[in-house]
Residue, then its C-alpha position, 0 to 999 in steps of 0.5 A: m558492900g556486904r552485910v553481916v547477918v546473924t541468923e539464930f534459932v532462939s527460944v522465947d526467953g532468948i536461949m540459943q544453946a543446942p537447938g538441935d543437939p539433945d546431948e549438949y545440955d539437959r534442955g538441948g534439942w528444943a528447935r522443932g517445928g517451922g515446917q516446909a516454910g522454915t526449911q525454905f527460909k533457911l535455904d533461901e538465906l544460905m543461897a543469898s550468902d557469900a560467906q559464913l563467919l563463925g566462932r570457934v565452938t560453932y565452927e568445930g561443930f559445923a566442921n564435924a558435921w557438914p563435910s559428911m553431908e556434901g552429897t545431901g543436896v544443894f544445902g550441903k554443897k553450898m555449906n561446904a563450898m562457900p568461904k568460911f571465916v572463923a574468929s578465934t585466937t586458938l584455932h590455927d589450922p582449920q580442916w574444913g575446906n575453904t576456911s580461914v582464921l581471922d586474926g588481929d583486930l576483930g572489928a577491922a577483920v569483919t569490916g574487911l570482909k564487908d568490903r570484900y563481899d557484896g552479899d550476906i556474911l552469915i553468922a549462925g550460933s557463935a554467941q560470943l562472936v555475935q555479942s562482940l559484933l553487936e557491941l562493935d555495931l557491926v551487925d547489919e541484920l538479926r534474923l531470929m527464928v523464935f520457937p514457942v518454948l521457955l528453956g529457963k537456962g542456957t546460953r543466951l543470945f544477948g549479953e550486956t552491952a555498954a550502951v543501948k542498941a536500938l533495933e528496927l523490926v523490919d519483918v515478921a514471918p509466921l512459919a508453922d507450929g507457932v514458930f516465927v522469924l523476926t527480922y531486925r536491922s540496926a536503927a543506927d544504920r537506918n539513921s545513918d542512911e537517912h543523912 
């Protein structure tokens, strides 16, 4: 059974908006640093994944960028070749190769993906989708690449939840330039594994 793995660039204060795009909002383009270790972490993470799951806005940004990077090495080839799924009620005809739109019940669709794949189902960006999946207890792992910056405003990774969501910190990996990767798993998943 596959795992839903959320991977995000976040500021210390939990902002995930426009880490690499200074034009998206007035504080965008803040994700700098991590060095070679950060690049290797992102490559290893992608290579361990069987599929990507994206929200519509993130999908559209990726679909505008990645197809033109087909020849830029193993990262670009994997991004373009792997199966991609978009959770959207407005997108009906995705143009990026190997992309399908999830329709109907989100929980059932994502559970179906977890049954279909053995490796990781990777989610990047996609704040609204991530918040919905956290609420449905369908996120198996959170990997947060935390950058040493306070942004003060912008889209936050975490929103309100109907109940407390306990997490277990399973790894802390220092990269370069004060950047860390914090890896969390759902404490509910751990507790169900113990019984």
